VEXPA-571720 format. One record per residue: residue in three letters; x, y, z of N, C-alpha, C, CB in turn. Coordinates in steps of 0.001 Angstrom, whole numbers, padded with zeros to 6 digits, always signed. Glycine has a CB too. Layout:
ALAXYZXYZXYZXYZ;...
This chain:
MET-078839+005342+010670-077856+006108+011433-076290+005942+010392-077754+005340+013224;ARG-076085+004483+010279-074865+004399+009467-074785+005367+008193-074734+002960+009003;ARG-075970+005350+007126-076233+006237+006234-075737+007763+006566-077615+006122+006036;ILE-076133+008032+007561-075915+009593+007864-074373+009721+007847-076586+010135+009432;VAL-073692+008807+008718-072561+008765+009069-071697+008899+007902-072387+007722+009790;TYR-072014+007891+007353-071372+007600+005724-071328+008829+004688-072373+006423+004892;ALA-072703+009347+004842-072938+010557+003901-071974+011786+004432-074642+011035+003926;LEU-072072+011843+005934-071171+012901+005987-069707+012775+005812-071346+013432+007081;LEU-069147+011452+006102-067986+011136+005711-067654+011561+004155-067889+009751+005981;VAL-068279+011173+003521-068155+011375+001898-068350+012914+001773-069419+010464+000909;LEU-069013+013497+002231-069147+015122+001907-067836+015600+002582-070662+015982+002637;ALA-067433+015339+003814-066294+016017+004334-064968+015492+003409-066158+015671+006001;GLY-065105+014522+002864-063865+013962+001849-064002+015042+000555-064149+012045+001236;PHE-065027+015339+000239-065118+016086-001181-064712+017550-000677-066821+016028-002005;LEU-065084+017980+000701-064503+019332+001150-063255+019549+001344-064943+019721+002209;LEU-062695+018508+001778-061102+018267+001824-060321+018225+000720-060776+017107+002374;GLN-060957+017515-000247-060531+017499-001716-060826+019014-002367-061434+016256-002572;ALA-061505+019803-002266-061686+021073-002477-060863+021918-002173-062561+021407-002062;GLN-060792+021511-000815-059581+022722-000140-058149+022451-000720-059365+022583+001758;THR-057825+021367-000870-056775+020919-001242-056152+021354-002549-056950+019764-001175;ASP-057371+020899-003378-057329+021464-004734-057068+023182-004804-058779+021061-005422;GLN-057702+023906-003959-057554+025454-004242-056254+025673-003682-058716+026479-003550;LYS-055688+024797-002648-054371+025332-001901-053367+025025-003018-053951+024509-000323;THR-053456+023873-003675-052426+023455-005170-052492+024858-006051-053243+021872-006370;GLU-053924+025394-006560-053879+026370-007235-053252+027508-006811-054882+026566-007522;VAL-053288+027913-005691-052659+029256-005079-051600+028958-005021-053026+029823-003824;LEU-050883+028198-004348-049347+027574-004738-048890+027818-005943-049216+026113-004693;ALA-049457+027493-007281-048910+027554-008422-048753+028632-008952-049381+026940-009121;VAL-049520+029697-008545-049427+030889-008895-048304+031523-008377-050470+031480-008629;VAL-047972+031298-006942-046687+031842-006373-045398+031030-006940-046744+031738-004726;ASN-045554+029812-007122-044440+029055-008137-044253+029938-009535-045048+027351-008614;ARG-045452+029987-010318-045246+030645-011770-044475+032080-011519-046858+030925-012608;MET-044663+032746-010396-043705+034089-009969-042567+033607-010209-043709+034694-008436;PHE-042257+032818-009447-040963+032477-009240-039922+031876-010587-041130+031466-008147;GLU-040686+031059-011107-040513+030666-012410-040114+032012-013314-041859+029927-012889;ALA-041210+032518-013408-041069+034148-014174-039490+034815-013892-042407+035440-013317;MET-039357+034919-012728-038184+035495-012231-036739+034746-012843-038312+035390-010620;ARG-037116+033253-012785-035805+032407-013078-035619+032695-014666-035993+030589-012697;THR-036666+032678-015251-036830+032604-016761-036714+033822-017486-038089+032074-017116;ASN-036837+035204-016553-036909+036550-017319-038008+036839-018152-035833+036702-018154;ASP-039181+036030-017541-040114+035914-018397-041373+037178-017803-040553+034215-018431;SER-041268+038378-018171-042025+039379-017479-043465+039034-018050-041483+040967-017770;THR-043949+038507-019119-045270+038057-019550-046037+037537-018797-045277+037310-020401;LEU-045183+036406-018476-045548+034969-017167-045777+035976-016098-043967+033556-016595;LEU-044422+036704-015414-044782+037456-014251-045941+038282-014309-043775+038234-013894;LYS-046249+039068-015099-047282+039977-014782-048787+039272-014781-047186+041153-015823;SER-048844+038063-015601-050135+037072-015484-050341+036715-013904-049869+035526-016422;CYS-049281+037005-013106-049520+036704-011732-049995+037429-011001-048691+036419-011163;PHE-050433+038619-011234-050546+039714-010176-051971+040459-011208-048722+040879-009875;THR-052575+041204-009971-053627+042101-010414-052895+043422-010737-054793+042285-009298;GLN-053931+044180-011730-053095+045432-011923-052767+046247-010986-053572+046196-012697;ASP-053395+046409-009743-053117+047302-008557-052480+046583-007688-054252+047898-007906;VAL-051639+045682-007876-050836+045047-006565-050096+045894-005675-049804+044080-006972;ARG-050018+045844-004695-049125+046616-004009-048184+045699-003458-049741+047461-003018;MET-047003+046379-003622-045659+045485-003400-044800+046009-002342-044740+045411-004702;SER-044175+045536-001133-043669+046326-000384-042514+045288+000144-044701+046987+000594;THR-041419+045969+000958-040496+045205+001652-040349+045915+002977-039175+045040+000883;ILE-040571+045071+003943-040136+045583+005338-038596+045503+005241-040758+044640+006662;HIS-037990+046845+005573-036434+047059+005591-035880+047710+007152-036038+048239+004236;VAL-035428+046841+007606-034796+047240+009012-033824+048001+008922-034320+046226+009805;GLU-033854+049762+009186-032765+050367+009518-031717+050377+010266-032974+050976+009665;SER-030519+050969+010207-029343+050581+010905-030026+050742+012616-027854+051724+010421;SER-030830+051586+012766-031306+052086+014162-032037+050960+014699-032254+053426+014139;GLY-032268+050007+013884-033198+049001+014268-034624+049233+014037-033037+048748+015574;LEU-034930+049957+013415-036418+050522+013313-036787+049971+011654-036485+052557+013552;ALA-038028+049429+011930-038375+048614+010544-039130+049869+009718-039570+047028+010816;GLN-039092+050264+008345-039723+050799+007662-040383+050119+006401-039061+051671+007500;VAL-041464+050634+005935-041912+049824+005009-041548+050827+003812-043469+049329+005219;LYS-040863+049653+002503-040598+050419+001439-041572+050172+000207-039219+050193+001105;ASP-042454+050556-000264-042901+050379-001435-042383+050113-002751-043389+051119-001513;GLY-042737+049195-003678-042044+049315-004917-043450+049262-005810-040790+048034-005215;SER-043162+048522-007255-044230+048656-008060-044362+047517-009244-044139+050023-008597;LEU-045173+046952-009492-045211+046049-010682-044188+046348-011834-046600+046108-011267;VAL-044507+047726-012005-043703+048201-013230-042241+047734-013058-043751+049847-013395;GLN-041811+048262-011860-040402+048286-011320-040077+046699-011227-040278+049131-009756;PHE-040668+045926-011054-040487+044358-011076-040390+043633-012350-041592+043725-010411;LEU-041614+044120-013170-041307+043480-014252-040164+044197-015330-042604+043256-014837;GLU-039557+045238-014876-038481+045883-015510-037121+045300-015032-038569+047368-015252;ALA-037254+044704-013960-036021+044014-013290-035996+042778-014010-036107+043763-011641;VAL-037142+042246-013831-037029+040680-014425-036859+040701-015799-038317+039748-014175;ALA-037194+041545-016787-037259+041532-018029-035835+041747-018480-038224+042455-018495;LYS-035105+042649-017724-033772+043238-018238-032778+041841-018179-033153+044672-017136;PRO-031962+041861-019338-031081+040819-019381-030109+041258-018434-030542+040501-020733;LYS-029580+039746-017932-028674+039795-016688-027428+038460-017012-029792+039469-015065;ALA-026724+038473-016510-025686+037499-016509-025795+036495-015175-024281+038296-016561;VAL-027025+036756-014632-027159+035860-013462-028788+035386-013574-026735+036726-011922;VAL-028994+034308-012744-030261+033634-012759-030865+033955-011364-030108+032042-013047;LEU-031830+034648-011076-032484+035117-009931-033490+033752-009418-033362+036598-010353;ASN-033061+033081-008398-033330+031838-007780-033941+032146-006505-032118+030986-007626;GLU-034979+032101-006350-035484+032282-005019-036720+030958-004418-036194+033884-005108;PRO-035826+029837-003997-036443+028855-003671-037186+029186-002240-035510+027744-003717;ILE-038172+028596-001866-039228+028859-001070-039378+027348-000219-040578+029371-002032;TRP-040115+027347+001247-040034+026255+002027-041094+026832+002989-038539+025851+002597;ASN-041570+025969+003741-042287+026218+005034-044083+026590+004283-041334+027826+006070;GLU-044558+026267+003376-045435+027066+002837-046481+026663+003792-045685+026922+001321;GLN-047426+027984+004026-048278+028306+004525-049578+028622+004029-047873+028943+004990;VAL-050653+027912+003841-051763+028459+002800-052902+028653+003589-052147+027462+001546;GLN-053590+029419+003698-054964+029792+004386-056091+030300+003166-054667+031157+005598;ILE-057080+029684+003041-058117+030198+002190-059454+030404+003023-058336+029212+000979;ASP-060210+031706+002716-061647+031814+002982-062389+032433+001619-061881+032798+004341;GLY-062961+031519+000916-063783+032135-000283-062920+032576-001388-064627+033378+000154;SER-062914+033676-001521-061803+034442-002393-060800+034966-002078-062121+035306-002951;LEU-060514+034707-000795-059226+035256-000382-058350+034238+000098-059367+036269+000638;ALA-056944+034159-000429-055945+033427+000262-054787+034209+000706-055499+032381-000535;SER-054069+033450+001481-052901+034228+001975-051701+032716+002177-053413+035279+003720;VAL-050790+033352+001489-049452+032420+001445-047987+032913+002452-048948+032446-000306;TRP-047995+032317+003183-046549+032750+003823-045364+031777+003931-046758+033171+005248;VAL-044140+032067+003332-043240+031205+002942-041946+031680+003558-043228+031076+001487;ASP-041176+030997+004125-039731+031217+003875-038923+031074+002791-039186+030624+004543;TYR-038050+032022+002456-037118+031797+001312-035616+032276+001451-037703+032487+000130;ALA-034947+031851+000541-033625+032461+000243-033642+032831-001300-032380+031414+000616;PHE-032598+033873-001167-032394+034421-002766-030984+034258-003091-032785+036096-003029;TYR-030780+033298-004239-029628+033558-004909-029665+034082-006170-028968+032561-004966;LEU-028284+034573-006384-027714+035211-007988-027433+033980-008512-026195+036327-008101;THR-027881+033276-009364-027356+032023-009713-027200+031039-008625-026148+032207-010313;ASN-025914+030935-008026-025564+029929-007031-024966+030752-006004-024609+028774-007540;THR-024850+031732-005925-024396+032744-005015-025464+033518-004017-023738+033731-005872;PHE-025645+032929-002469-026478+033517-001792-026278+035098-001543-026521+032796-000707;SER-027593+035623-001678-027809+037101-001355-028487+037356-000035-028654+037765-002437;HIS-029451+036953+000004-030184+037174+001368-031317+036411+001405-030599+038596+001650;CYS-032110+036262+002744-033171+035372+003143-034413+036274+003497-032709+034448+004380;GLY-035424+035377+004101-036341+036218+004593-037922+035390+004429-036164+037685+003744;VAL-038777+036286+004545-040208+035677+004292-040985+036334+003421-041008+035588+005443;ASP-041886+035678+002462-042554+036235+001505-044226+035978+002303-042144+035447-000113;ALA-044807+037246+001832-046459+036995+002516-046958+037549+001420-047067+037806+004103;PHE-048080+036653+001006-048849+037079-000324-049971+037059+000108-048772+036269-001600;HIS-051203+037978-000557-052473+037805-000592-052936+037606-002000-053082+038847+000047;LEU-053801+036768-001985-054452+036520-003611-055766+036158-003523-053756+035297-004531;VAL-056432+037047-004803-057876+037135-004805-058377+036026-006087-058357+038864-005072;LYS-059251+035620-005748-059484+034550-007001-060723+035395-008155-060282+032736-006203;THR-059888+035739-009248-060743+036642-010156-061452+035551-011313-059659+037946-010964;ALA-061959+036034-011971-062514+035119-013291-061316+034831-014217-063749+035978-014271;ASP-060201+035015-013911-059006+034775-014689-058031+033709-013925-058265+036190-014937;GLY-058573+033228-012510-058152+032126-011471-057358+033447-010387-056846+030570-012302;TRP-056651+032824-009483-055914+033505-008941-055239+034343-008867-055625+033258-008765;LYS-055149+035318-008306-054030+036512-008706-053489+037128-007430-054718+037816-009648;ILE-052274+037521-007333-051559+038079-006328-052064+039924-006058-049887+037806-006836;PHE-052339+040245-004976-052932+041429-004881-052128+042200-003921-054324+041308-004525;ASN-051339+041538-002777-050549+042283-002305-049007+041226-001892-051403+043045-001105;LEU-048073+041543-001937-046890+040747-001895-045983+041778-000571-046071+040628-003716;VAL-045863+041253+000422-044489+041959+001062-043230+040926+001519-044962+042815+002524;ASP-042328+041315+001672-041396+040537+001963-040434+041162+003104-040763+040214+000735;THR-039524+040186+003802-038610+040689+004693-037434+040580+004038-038591+040075+005956;ARG-036247+040848+004288-035017+040528+003649-033697+040924+004847-034956+041482+002110;ARG-033066+039768+004846-031981+040011+006149-030597+039170+005237-032622+038977+008109;LYS-029394+039535+005595-028119+038702+005223-028082+038111+006222-026802+039300+004893;THR-028298+038054+007888-027762+037119+008857-029087+036500+009449-026767+037856+010002;ASP-028805+035431+010173-029715+034847+010799-030501+033981+009751-030478+035825+011529;CYS-029873+033513+008732-030810+032718+007962-030627+031306+008374-030616+032887+006445;VAL-031780+030681+008127-031758+029349+007876-031936+028539+007195-032058+028995+008251;VAL-031229+028415+006013-031902+027830+005181-031612+026297+004954-031776+028557+004130;PRO-032798+025420+004743-032203+024031+004678-031391+023647+003936-032889+023224+004519;GLU-030647+022394+004464-029351+021734+003901-029809+021458+002093-028973+019992+004944;SER-031143+021007+002004-031385+020673+000800-031476+021612-000176-032322+020049+000793;VAL-032107+022855-000010-031884+024011-000683-030378+024409-001194-032383+024976+000174;LYS-029571+024704+000173-028023+024871+000082-027415+023990-001064-027314+024440+001503;LYS-027945+022638-000840-027027+021701-001998-027395+021776-003468-027161+020093-001699;GLU-028724+022521-003582-029275+022407-004894-028926+023787-005556-030876+022075-004863;TYR-028856+024735-004617-028348+026264-004894-027006+026838-004704-029048+027096-004127;GLU-026153+025913-004053-024941+026468-003783-023782+025978-004244-024807+026541-002660;LYS-024196+025340-005492-023329+024307-006424-022148+025125-006794-024142+023733-007878;SER-021168+024228-007049-019757+024821-007467-019990+025373-008672-018548+023812-007589;LEU-019693+026618-009495-019750+026929-010412-018472+026485-011606-020021+028068-010070;ASP-017792+025347-010957-016715+024809-012105-017432+023990-013382-015566+023666-011328;
């Protein structure tokens, strides 16, 4: 009986480690996307997505009704690659990762800064698929708001630095 319990504990440990490794791999793709934005690296950015990725923003109209505004990978790549005087910083926190086989879901809170100037906050929701080339984002939806933003103090300290 002890051997069976021990074998089950070892197996559970291996399964937990495999799940942790996959979560790390999934979050690495999301973090690479943000790094590509920061560094204006459209090649790195493109490597994070499937060719037919769907990109959307949930925009709340002045009437209070939510509208889905679709974007495209081409538009995103062009915006990131375009030389600019600011850095696109998008720190994230409260990462929630769920995985079932070849499907992963990531939900994160974020704040968006143009270099050190706060722009907006919201939630990013990613769906990823495990391909022969690794995890790739096939769906990205975000919300955006300028009010009711609860940004952690550690994020504010890092990104809202004085420009002196």
